[in-house]
mmCIF file of the N, C-alpha and C atoms, coordinates in Angstrom:
data_MODEL
# 
_entry.id   MODEL 
# 
loop_
_atom_site.group_PDB 
_atom_site.id 
_atom_site.type_symbol 
_atom_site.label_atom_id 
_atom_site.label_alt_id 
_atom_site.label_comp_id 
_atom_site.label_asym_id 
_atom_site.label_entity_id 
_atom_site.label_seq_id 
_atom_site.pdbx_PDB_ins_code 
_atom_site.Cartn_x 
_atom_site.Cartn_y 
_atom_site.Cartn_z 
_atom_site.occupancy 
_atom_site.B_iso_or_equiv 
_atom_site.pdbx_formal_charge 
_atom_site.auth_seq_id 
_atom_site.auth_comp_id 
_atom_site.auth_asym_id 
_atom_site.auth_atom_id 
_atom_site.pdbx_PDB_model_num 
ATOM 1   N N  . ALA A 1 1  ? -173.547 -15.849 -3.503  1.00 0.00 ? 1  ALA A N  1 
ATOM 2   C CA . ALA A 1 1  ? -173.003 -14.839 -2.079  1.00 0.00 ? 1  ALA A CA 1 
ATOM 3   C C  . ALA A 1 1  ? -171.955 -15.954 -1.314  1.00 0.00 ? 1  ALA A C  1 
ATOM 4   N N  . VAL A 1 2  ? -172.668 -16.766 -1.044  1.00 0.00 ? 2  VAL A N  1 
ATOM 5   C CA . VAL A 1 2  ? -172.194 -17.626 -0.012  1.00 0.00 ? 2  VAL A CA 1 
ATOM 6   C C  . VAL A 1 2  ? -170.974 -18.566 -0.279  1.00 0.00 ? 2  VAL A C  1 
ATOM 7   N N  . PHE A 1 3  ? -170.453 -18.692 -1.640  1.00 0.00 ? 3  PHE A N  1 
ATOM 8   C CA . PHE A 1 3  ? -169.142 -19.269 -1.837  1.00 0.00 ? 3  PHE A CA 1 
ATOM 9   C C  . PHE A 1 3  ? -168.028 -17.981 -2.316  1.00 0.00 ? 3  PHE A C  1 
ATOM 10  N N  . ASN A 1 4  ? -168.669 -16.985 -1.785  1.00 0.00 ? 4  ASN A N  1 
ATOM 11  C CA . ASN A 1 4  ? -167.392 -15.811 -2.407  1.00 0.00 ? 4  ASN A CA 1 
ATOM 12  C C  . ASN A 1 4  ? -167.018 -15.562 -0.518  1.00 0.00 ? 4  ASN A C  1 
ATOM 13  N N  . LEU A 1 5  ? -167.592 -15.832 0.404   1.00 0.00 ? 5  LEU A N  1 
ATOM 14  C CA . LEU A 1 5  ? -166.984 -16.072 1.508   1.00 0.00 ? 5  LEU A CA 1 
ATOM 15  C C  . LEU A 1 5  ? -166.449 -16.966 1.910   1.00 0.00 ? 5  LEU A C  1 
ATOM 16  N N  . LEU A 1 6  ? -165.996 -18.278 1.255   1.00 0.00 ? 6  LEU A N  1 
ATOM 17  C CA . LEU A 1 6  ? -165.236 -19.105 1.624   1.00 0.00 ? 6  LEU A CA 1 
ATOM 18  C C  . LEU A 1 6  ? -163.457 -18.660 1.926   1.00 0.00 ? 6  LEU A C  1 
ATOM 19  N N  . PRO A 1 7  ? -163.454 -19.326 2.678   1.00 0.00 ? 7  PRO A N  1 
ATOM 20  C CA . PRO A 1 7  ? -162.017 -18.801 3.154   1.00 0.00 ? 7  PRO A CA 1 
ATOM 21  C C  . PRO A 1 7  ? -160.720 -19.355 2.238   1.00 0.00 ? 7  PRO A C  1 
ATOM 22  N N  . ILE A 1 8  ? -160.996 -19.347 0.993   1.00 0.00 ? 8  ILE A N  1 
ATOM 23  C CA . ILE A 1 8  ? -160.206 -19.259 0.074   1.00 0.00 ? 8  ILE A CA 1 
ATOM 24  C C  . ILE A 1 8  ? -159.216 -17.676 -0.129  1.00 0.00 ? 8  ILE A C  1 
ATOM 25  N N  . PRO A 1 9  ? -158.223 -17.348 0.093   1.00 0.00 ? 9  PRO A N  1 
ATOM 26  C CA . PRO A 1 9  ? -157.441 -16.263 0.315   1.00 0.00 ? 9  PRO A CA 1 
ATOM 27  C C  . PRO A 1 9  ? -157.971 -15.376 -1.414  1.00 0.00 ? 9  PRO A C  1 
ATOM 28  N N  . VAL A 1 10 ? -158.362 -15.785 -2.131  1.00 0.00 ? 10 VAL A N  1 
ATOM 29  C CA . VAL A 1 10 ? -158.400 -14.669 -3.627  1.00 0.00 ? 10 VAL A CA 1 
ATOM 30  C C  . VAL A 1 10 ? -160.232 -14.115 -3.423  1.00 0.00 ? 10 VAL A C  1 
ATOM 31  N N  . LEU A 1 11 ? -160.665 -15.149 -2.808  1.00 0.00 ? 11 LEU A N  1 
ATOM 32  C CA . LEU A 1 11 ? -162.291 -14.488 -2.585  1.00 0.00 ? 11 LEU A CA 1 
ATOM 33  C C  . LEU A 1 11 ? -162.504 -13.642 -1.221  1.00 0.00 ? 11 LEU A C  1 
ATOM 34  N N  . ASP A 1 12 ? -163.327 -13.224 -1.153  1.00 0.00 ? 12 ASP A N  1 
ATOM 35  C CA . ASP A 1 12 ? -163.809 -12.602 0.039   1.00 0.00 ? 12 ASP A CA 1 
ATOM 36  C C  . ASP A 1 12 ? -163.364 -12.603 1.229   1.00 0.00 ? 12 ASP A C  1 
ATOM 37  N N  . GLY A 1 13 ? -163.976 -14.254 1.221   1.00 0.00 ? 13 GLY A N  1 
ATOM 38  C CA . GLY A 1 13 ? -163.689 -14.380 2.974   1.00 0.00 ? 13 GLY A CA 1 
ATOM 39  C C  . GLY A 1 13 ? -162.056 -14.680 3.328   1.00 0.00 ? 13 GLY A C  1 
ATOM 40  N N  . GLY A 1 14 ? -161.236 -15.144 2.535   1.00 0.00 ? 14 GLY A N  1 
ATOM 41  C CA . GLY A 1 14 ? -159.521 -14.973 2.489   1.00 0.00 ? 14 GLY A CA 1 
ATOM 42  C C  . GLY A 1 14 ? -159.548 -13.787 3.134   1.00 0.00 ? 14 GLY A C  1 
ATOM 43  N N  . HIS A 1 15 ? -159.918 -12.788 2.685   1.00 0.00 ? 15 HIS A N  1 
ATOM 44  C CA . HIS A 1 15 ? -159.596 -11.349 3.198   1.00 0.00 ? 15 HIS A CA 1 
ATOM 45  C C  . HIS A 1 15 ? -160.336 -11.509 4.303   1.00 0.00 ? 15 HIS A C  1 
ATOM 46  N N  . LEU A 1 16 ? -161.139 -11.520 4.773   1.00 0.00 ? 16 LEU A N  1 
ATOM 47  C CA . LEU A 1 16 ? -161.457 -11.441 6.118   1.00 0.00 ? 16 LEU A CA 1 
ATOM 48  C C  . LEU A 1 16 ? -160.728 -12.269 7.225   1.00 0.00 ? 16 LEU A C  1 
ATOM 49  N N  . VAL A 1 17 ? -160.083 -13.527 6.469   1.00 0.00 ? 17 VAL A N  1 
ATOM 50  C CA . VAL A 1 17 ? -159.538 -14.197 7.481   1.00 0.00 ? 17 VAL A CA 1 
ATOM 51  C C  . VAL A 1 17 ? -158.259 -13.858 7.459   1.00 0.00 ? 17 VAL A C  1 
ATOM 52  N N  . PHE A 1 18 ? -157.658 -13.302 6.808   1.00 0.00 ? 18 PHE A N  1 
ATOM 53  C CA . PHE A 1 18 ? -156.304 -12.235 6.688   1.00 0.00 ? 18 PHE A CA 1 
ATOM 54  C C  . PHE A 1 18 ? -156.676 -11.056 7.834   1.00 0.00 ? 18 PHE A C  1 
ATOM 55  N N  . ALA A 1 19 ? -157.766 -10.392 7.475   1.00 0.00 ? 19 ALA A N  1 
ATOM 56  C CA . ALA A 1 19 ? -157.963 -9.862  8.650   1.00 0.00 ? 19 ALA A CA 1 
ATOM 57  C C  . ALA A 1 19 ? -158.026 -9.849  9.974   1.00 0.00 ? 19 ALA A C  1 
ATOM 58  N N  . LEU A 1 20 ? -158.760 -10.945 10.083  1.00 0.00 ? 20 LEU A N  1 
ATOM 59  C CA . LEU A 1 20 ? -158.703 -11.472 11.353  1.00 0.00 ? 20 LEU A CA 1 
ATOM 60  C C  . LEU A 1 20 ? -157.134 -11.847 11.813  1.00 0.00 ? 20 LEU A C  1 
ATOM 61  N N  . VAL A 1 21 ? -156.440 -12.391 10.894  1.00 0.00 ? 21 VAL A N  1 
ATOM 62  C CA . VAL A 1 21 ? -154.494 -12.936 11.434  1.00 0.00 ? 21 VAL A CA 1 
ATOM 63  C C  . VAL A 1 21 ? -154.187 -11.546 11.992  1.00 0.00 ? 21 VAL A C  1 
ATOM 64  N N  . GLU A 1 22 ? -154.802 -10.597 11.159  1.00 0.00 ? 22 GLU A N  1 
ATOM 65  C CA . GLU A 1 22 ? -153.538 -9.654  11.468  1.00 0.00 ? 22 GLU A CA 1 
ATOM 66  C C  . GLU A 1 22 ? -154.343 -9.014  12.860  1.00 0.00 ? 22 GLU A C  1 
ATOM 67  N N  . LYS A 1 23 ? -155.828 -9.053  13.456  1.00 0.00 ? 23 LYS A N  1 
ATOM 68  C CA . LYS A 1 23 ? -156.457 -8.561  14.576  1.00 0.00 ? 23 LYS A CA 1 
ATOM 69  C C  . LYS A 1 23 ? -155.774 -9.341  15.386  1.00 0.00 ? 23 LYS A C  1 
ATOM 70  N N  . LEU A 1 24 ? -155.528 -10.535 15.268  1.00 0.00 ? 24 LEU A N  1 
ATOM 71  C CA . LEU A 1 24 ? -155.258 -11.639 16.526  1.00 0.00 ? 24 LEU A CA 1 
ATOM 72  C C  . LEU A 1 24 ? -154.163 -11.221 16.827  1.00 0.00 ? 24 LEU A C  1 
ATOM 73  N N  . GLN A 1 25 ? -152.595 -11.346 15.854  1.00 0.00 ? 25 GLN A N  1 
ATOM 74  C CA . GLN A 1 25 ? -151.446 -10.947 15.895  1.00 0.00 ? 25 GLN A CA 1 
ATOM 75  C C  . GLN A 1 25 ? -150.700 -9.965  16.012  1.00 0.00 ? 25 GLN A C  1 
ATOM 76  N N  . GLY A 1 26 ? -151.533 -8.554  16.135  1.00 0.00 ? 26 GLY A N  1 
ATOM 77  C CA . GLY A 1 26 ? -151.373 -7.160  15.906  1.00 0.00 ? 26 GLY A CA 1 
ATOM 78  C C  . GLY A 1 26 ? -150.614 -7.022  14.596  1.00 0.00 ? 26 GLY A C  1 
ATOM 79  N N  . LYS A 1 27 ? -150.539 -7.363  13.765  1.00 0.00 ? 27 LYS A N  1 
ATOM 80  C CA . LYS A 1 27 ? -149.551 -7.294  13.088  1.00 0.00 ? 27 LYS A CA 1 
ATOM 81  C C  . LYS A 1 27 ? -149.805 -7.579  11.399  1.00 0.00 ? 27 LYS A C  1 
ATOM 82  N N  . ALA A 1 28 ? -149.471 -7.280  10.150  1.00 0.00 ? 28 ALA A N  1 
ATOM 83  C CA . ALA A 1 28 ? -149.829 -7.276  9.069   1.00 0.00 ? 28 ALA A CA 1 
ATOM 84  C C  . ALA A 1 28 ? -149.142 -9.071  8.786   1.00 0.00 ? 28 ALA A C  1 
ATOM 85  N N  . VAL A 1 29 ? -149.545 -9.453  8.095   1.00 0.00 ? 29 VAL A N  1 
ATOM 86  C CA . VAL A 1 29 ? -149.356 -10.700 7.724   1.00 0.00 ? 29 VAL A CA 1 
ATOM 87  C C  . VAL A 1 29 ? -148.245 -10.202 6.368   1.00 0.00 ? 29 VAL A C  1 
ATOM 88  N N  . LYS A 1 30 ? -147.212 -11.112 6.502   1.00 0.00 ? 30 LYS A N  1 
ATOM 89  C CA . LYS A 1 30 ? -146.193 -11.215 5.409   1.00 0.00 ? 30 LYS A CA 1 
ATOM 90  C C  . LYS A 1 30 ? -146.791 -11.229 3.948   1.00 0.00 ? 30 LYS A C  1 
ATOM 91  N N  . ASP A 1 31 ? -146.435 -10.236 3.541   1.00 0.00 ? 31 ASP A N  1 
ATOM 92  C CA . ASP A 1 31 ? -146.424 -10.262 1.826   1.00 0.00 ? 31 ASP A CA 1 
ATOM 93  C C  . ASP A 1 31 ? -146.414 -11.528 0.960   1.00 0.00 ? 31 ASP A C  1 
ATOM 94  N N  . ARG A 1 32 ? -145.158 -12.209 1.303   1.00 0.00 ? 32 ARG A N  1 
ATOM 95  C CA . ARG A 1 32 ? -144.855 -13.597 0.422   1.00 0.00 ? 32 ARG A CA 1 
ATOM 96  C C  . ARG A 1 32 ? -145.668 -14.150 0.853   1.00 0.00 ? 32 ARG A C  1 
ATOM 97  N N  . VAL A 1 33 ? -145.897 -14.386 2.186   1.00 0.00 ? 33 VAL A N  1 
ATOM 98  C CA . VAL A 1 33 ? -147.758 -15.641 2.804   1.00 0.00 ? 33 VAL A CA 1 
ATOM 99  C C  . VAL A 1 33 ? -148.962 -14.751 1.953   1.00 0.00 ? 33 VAL A C  1 
ATOM 100 N N  . ARG A 1 34 ? -148.841 -13.858 1.938   1.00 0.00 ? 34 ARG A N  1 
ATOM 101 C CA . ARG A 1 34 ? -150.470 -13.327 1.288   1.00 0.00 ? 34 ARG A CA 1 
ATOM 102 C C  . ARG A 1 34 ? -150.133 -13.774 0.221   1.00 0.00 ? 34 ARG A C  1 
ATOM 103 N N  . GLU A 1 35 ? -148.809 -13.582 -0.624  1.00 0.00 ? 35 GLU A N  1 
ATOM 104 C CA . GLU A 1 35 ? -148.625 -13.762 -1.754  1.00 0.00 ? 35 GLU A CA 1 
ATOM 105 C C  . GLU A 1 35 ? -148.686 -15.475 -2.375  1.00 0.00 ? 35 GLU A C  1 
ATOM 106 N N  . TYR A 1 36 ? -148.474 -16.395 -1.675  1.00 0.00 ? 36 TYR A N  1 
ATOM 107 C CA . TYR A 1 36 ? -148.693 -17.335 -1.710  1.00 0.00 ? 36 TYR A CA 1 
ATOM 108 C C  . TYR A 1 36 ? -149.968 -18.030 -1.130  1.00 0.00 ? 36 TYR A C  1 
ATOM 109 N N  . ALA A 1 37 ? -150.590 -17.530 -0.655  1.00 0.00 ? 37 ALA A N  1 
ATOM 110 C CA . ALA A 1 37 ? -151.919 -18.292 -0.536  1.00 0.00 ? 37 ALA A CA 1 
ATOM 111 C C  . ALA A 1 37 ? -152.440 -17.438 -1.382  1.00 0.00 ? 37 ALA A C  1 
ATOM 112 N N  . THR A 1 38 ? -152.332 -16.401 -2.299  1.00 0.00 ? 38 THR A N  1 
ATOM 113 C CA . THR A 1 38 ? -153.396 -16.172 -3.083  1.00 0.00 ? 38 THR A CA 1 
ATOM 114 C C  . THR A 1 38 ? -153.418 -16.874 -4.437  1.00 0.00 ? 38 THR A C  1 
ATOM 115 N N  . TYR A 1 39 ? -151.876 -17.391 -4.755  1.00 0.00 ? 39 TYR A N  1 
ATOM 116 C CA . TYR A 1 39 ? -151.346 -18.232 -5.293  1.00 0.00 ? 39 TYR A CA 1 
ATOM 117 C C  . TYR A 1 39 ? -152.161 -19.708 -5.415  1.00 0.00 ? 39 TYR A C  1 
ATOM 118 N N  . ALA A 1 40 ? -152.125 -20.153 -3.836  1.00 0.00 ? 40 ALA A N  1 
ATOM 119 C CA . ALA A 1 40 ? -153.058 -21.115 -3.812  1.00 0.00 ? 40 ALA A CA 1 
ATOM 120 C C  . ALA A 1 40 ? -154.489 -21.163 -3.918  1.00 0.00 ? 40 ALA A C  1 
ATOM 121 N N  . GLY A 1 41 ? -155.049 -20.223 -3.862  1.00 0.00 ? 41 GLY A N  1 
ATOM 122 C CA . GLY A 1 41 ? -156.380 -20.241 -4.044  1.00 0.00 ? 41 GLY A CA 1 
ATOM 123 C C  . GLY A 1 41 ? -156.617 -20.160 -5.322  1.00 0.00 ? 41 GLY A C  1 
ATOM 124 N N  . TYR A 1 42 ? -155.909 -19.018 -6.401  1.00 0.00 ? 42 TYR A N  1 
ATOM 125 C CA . TYR A 1 42 ? -156.526 -19.474 -7.723  1.00 0.00 ? 42 TYR A CA 1 
ATOM 126 C C  . TYR A 1 42 ? -156.035 -20.689 -8.193  1.00 0.00 ? 42 TYR A C  1 
ATOM 127 N N  . ALA A 1 43 ? -155.092 -21.448 -8.005  1.00 0.00 ? 43 ALA A N  1 
ATOM 128 C CA . ALA A 1 43 ? -154.668 -23.214 -8.083  1.00 0.00 ? 43 ALA A CA 1 
ATOM 129 C C  . ALA A 1 43 ? -155.828 -23.761 -7.601  1.00 0.00 ? 43 ALA A C  1 
ATOM 130 N N  . LEU A 1 44 ? -156.404 -23.595 -6.838  1.00 0.00 ? 44 LEU A N  1 
ATOM 131 C CA . LEU A 1 44 ? -157.673 -24.480 -6.110  1.00 0.00 ? 44 LEU A CA 1 
ATOM 132 C C  . LEU A 1 44 ? -159.099 -23.714 -7.106  1.00 0.00 ? 44 LEU A C  1 
ATOM 133 N N  . ILE A 1 45 ? -159.760 -22.560 -7.073  1.00 0.00 ? 45 ILE A N  1 
ATOM 134 C CA . ILE A 1 45 ? -160.535 -22.620 -8.478  1.00 0.00 ? 45 ILE A CA 1 
ATOM 135 C C  . ILE A 1 45 ? -160.149 -22.740 -9.274  1.00 0.00 ? 45 ILE A C  1 
ATOM 136 N N  . LEU A 1 46 ? -159.275 -22.539 -9.822  1.00 0.00 ? 46 LEU A N  1 
ATOM 137 C CA . LEU A 1 46 ? -158.582 -23.269 -11.010 1.00 0.00 ? 46 LEU A CA 1 
ATOM 138 C C  . LEU A 1 46 ? -159.149 -24.760 -11.207 1.00 0.00 ? 46 LEU A C  1 
ATOM 139 N N  . GLY A 1 47 ? -158.700 -25.794 -10.243 1.00 0.00 ? 47 GLY A N  1 
ATOM 140 C CA . GLY A 1 47 ? -158.693 -27.164 -10.313 1.00 0.00 ? 47 GLY A CA 1 
ATOM 141 C C  . GLY A 1 47 ? -160.375 -27.244 -10.104 1.00 0.00 ? 47 GLY A C  1 
ATOM 142 N N  . LEU A 1 48 ? -161.071 -26.405 -9.081  1.00 0.00 ? 48 LEU A N  1 
ATOM 143 C CA . LEU A 1 48 ? -162.826 -27.045 -8.747  1.00 0.00 ? 48 LEU A CA 1 
ATOM 144 C C  . LEU A 1 48 ? -163.237 -26.641 -10.407 1.00 0.00 ? 48 LEU A C  1 
ATOM 145 N N  . LEU A 1 49 ? -162.480 -25.504 -10.741 1.00 0.00 ? 49 LEU A N  1 
ATOM 146 C CA . LEU A 1 49 ? -163.334 -25.027 -12.425 1.00 0.00 ? 49 LEU A CA 1 
ATOM 147 C C  . LEU A 1 49 ? -162.581 -26.458 -13.616 1.00 0.00 ? 49 LEU A C  1 
ATOM 148 N N  . VAL A 1 50 ? -161.899 -26.857 -13.583 1.00 0.00 ? 50 VAL A N  1 
ATOM 149 C CA . VAL A 1 50 ? -161.380 -28.050 -14.680 1.00 0.00 ? 50 VAL A CA 1 
ATOM 150 C C  . VAL A 1 50 ? -162.291 -29.176 -14.373 1.00 0.00 ? 50 VAL A C  1 
ATOM 151 N N  . ILE A 1 51 ? -162.511 -29.234 -12.948 1.00 0.00 ? 51 ILE A N  1 
ATOM 152 C CA . ILE A 1 51 ? -163.435 -30.746 -12.456 1.00 0.00 ? 51 ILE A CA 1 
ATOM 153 C C  . ILE A 1 51 ? -164.557 -30.194 -13.156 1.00 0.00 ? 51 ILE A C  1 
ATOM 154 N N  . ALA A 1 52 ? -165.071 -29.283 -12.998 1.00 0.00 ? 52 ALA A N  1 
ATOM 155 C CA . ALA A 1 52 ? -166.832 -29.428 -13.051 1.00 0.00 ? 52 ALA A CA 1 
ATOM 156 C C  . ALA A 1 52 ? -166.674 -29.489 -14.944 1.00 0.00 ? 52 ALA A C  1 
ATOM 157 N N  . PHE A 1 53 ? -165.787 -28.917 -15.579 1.00 0.00 ? 53 PHE A N  1 
ATOM 158 C CA . PHE A 1 53 ? -165.375 -28.482 -16.583 1.00 0.00 ? 53 PHE A CA 1 
ATOM 159 C C  . PHE A 1 53 ? -165.368 -29.970 -17.687 1.00 0.00 ? 53 PHE A C  1 
ATOM 160 N N  . TRP A 1 54 ? -164.810 -30.900 -16.768 1.00 0.00 ? 54 TRP A N  1 
ATOM 161 C CA . TRP A 1 54 ? -164.409 -32.283 -17.232 1.00 0.00 ? 54 TRP A CA 1 
ATOM 162 C C  . TRP A 1 54 ? -166.194 -32.385 -17.256 1.00 0.00 ? 54 TRP A C  1 
ATOM 163 N N  . ASN A 1 55 ? -166.294 -33.009 -15.977 1.00 0.00 ? 55 ASN A N  1 
ATOM 164 C CA . ASN A 1 55 ? -167.584 -33.445 -15.580 1.00 0.00 ? 55 ASN A CA 1 
ATOM 165 C C  . ASN A 1 55 ? -168.618 -33.276 -16.403 1.00 0.00 ? 55 ASN A C  1 
ATOM 166 N N  . ASP A 1 56 ? -168.648 -31.709 -16.837 1.00 0.00 ? 56 ASP A N  1 
ATOM 167 C CA . ASP A 1 56 ? -169.547 -31.724 -17.776 1.00 0.00 ? 56 ASP A CA 1 
ATOM 168 C C  . ASP A 1 56 ? -169.148 -32.390 -19.006 1.00 0.00 ? 56 ASP A C  1 
ATOM 169 N N  . ILE A 1 57 ? -168.361 -32.037 -19.672 1.00 0.00 ? 57 ILE A N  1 
ATOM 170 C CA . ILE A 1 57 ? -167.868 -32.591 -21.414 1.00 0.00 ? 57 ILE A CA 1 
ATOM 171 C C  . ILE A 1 57 ? -168.073 -34.143 -21.062 1.00 0.00 ? 57 ILE A C  1 
ATOM 172 N N  . LYS A 1 58 ? -167.719 -34.866 -20.074 1.00 0.00 ? 58 LYS A N  1 
ATOM 173 C CA . LYS A 1 58 ? -167.971 -36.361 -20.086 1.00 0.00 ? 58 LYS A CA 1 
ATOM 174 C C  . LYS A 1 58 ? -169.126 -36.778 -20.097 1.00 0.00 ? 58 LYS A C  1 
ATOM 175 N N  . MET A 1 59 ? -170.192 -35.765 -19.459 1.00 0.00 ? 59 MET A N  1 
ATOM 176 C CA . MET A 1 59 ? -171.490 -36.487 -19.107 1.00 0.00 ? 59 MET A CA 1 
ATOM 177 C C  . MET A 1 59 ? -172.207 -35.364 -20.724 1.00 0.00 ? 59 MET A C  1 
ATOM 178 N N  . PHE A 1 60 ? -171.771 -34.668 -21.686 1.00 0.00 ? 60 PHE A N  1 
ATOM 179 C CA . PHE A 1 60 ? -172.525 -34.577 -23.246 1.00 0.00 ? 60 PHE A CA 1 
ATOM 180 C C  . PHE A 1 60 ? -171.479 -35.258 -23.700 1.00 0.00 ? 60 PHE A C  1 
ATOM 181 N N  . ILE A 1 61 ? -170.824 -35.921 -23.751 1.00 0.00 ? 61 ILE A N  1 
ATOM 182 C CA . ILE A 1 61 ? -169.993 -37.266 -24.275 1.00 0.00 ? 61 ILE A CA 1 
ATOM 183 C C  . ILE A 1 61 ? -171.084 -38.624 -24.350 1.00 0.00 ? 61 ILE A C  1 
ATOM 184 N N  . LEU A 1 62 ? -171.025 -39.181 -22.648 1.00 0.00 ? 62 LEU A N  1 
ATOM 185 C CA . LEU A 1 62 ? -171.838 -40.401 -22.708 1.00 0.00 ? 62 LEU A CA 1 
ATOM 186 C C  . LEU A 1 62 ? -173.163 -40.188 -22.906 1.00 0.00 ? 62 LEU A C  1 
ATOM 187 N N  . SER A 1 63 ? -174.077 -38.694 -22.671 1.00 0.00 ? 63 SER A N  1 
ATOM 188 C CA . SER A 1 63 ? -175.319 -38.887 -22.970 1.00 0.00 ? 63 SER A CA 1 
ATOM 189 C C  . SER A 1 63 ? -175.857 -39.278 -24.560 1.00 0.00 ? 63 SER A C  1 
ATOM 190 N N  . LYS A 1 64 ? -174.446 -38.276 -25.867 1.00 0.00 ? 64 LYS A N  1 
ATOM 191 C CA . LYS A 1 64 ? -174.630 -38.666 -27.148 1.00 0.00 ? 64 LYS A CA 1 
ATOM 192 C C  . LYS A 1 64 ? -174.865 -40.185 -27.481 1.00 0.00 ? 64 LYS A C  1 
ATOM 193 N N  . TRP A 1 65 ? -174.180 -41.054 -26.715 1.00 0.00 ? 65 TRP A N  1 
ATOM 194 C CA . TRP A 1 65 ? -173.497 -42.321 -27.375 1.00 0.00 ? 65 TRP A CA 1 
ATOM 195 C C  . TRP A 1 65 ? -174.534 -43.358 -26.848 1.00 0.00 ? 65 TRP A C  1 
ATOM 196 N N  . MET A 1 66 ? -175.213 -42.704 -25.953 1.00 0.00 ? 66 MET A N  1 
ATOM 197 C CA . MET A 1 66 ? -176.091 -43.634 -25.073 1.00 0.00 ? 66 MET A CA 1 
ATOM 198 C C  . MET A 1 66 ? -177.414 -43.448 -25.408 1.00 0.00 ? 66 MET A C  1 
# 
């Protein structure tokens, strides 16, 4: 639940950040900005997934040979 509130645009925390920005500005965030932020959020989550998966594979291979 805590990770879901991180300010990454794809997650709920990102939606809360956009809502806060809209409240402070008094107008909606441009669709293009929201779209690019969503792509960046997807890339960040995918990158973290790849790093975690790579570390798991590396530890599995090293534990087999030692």
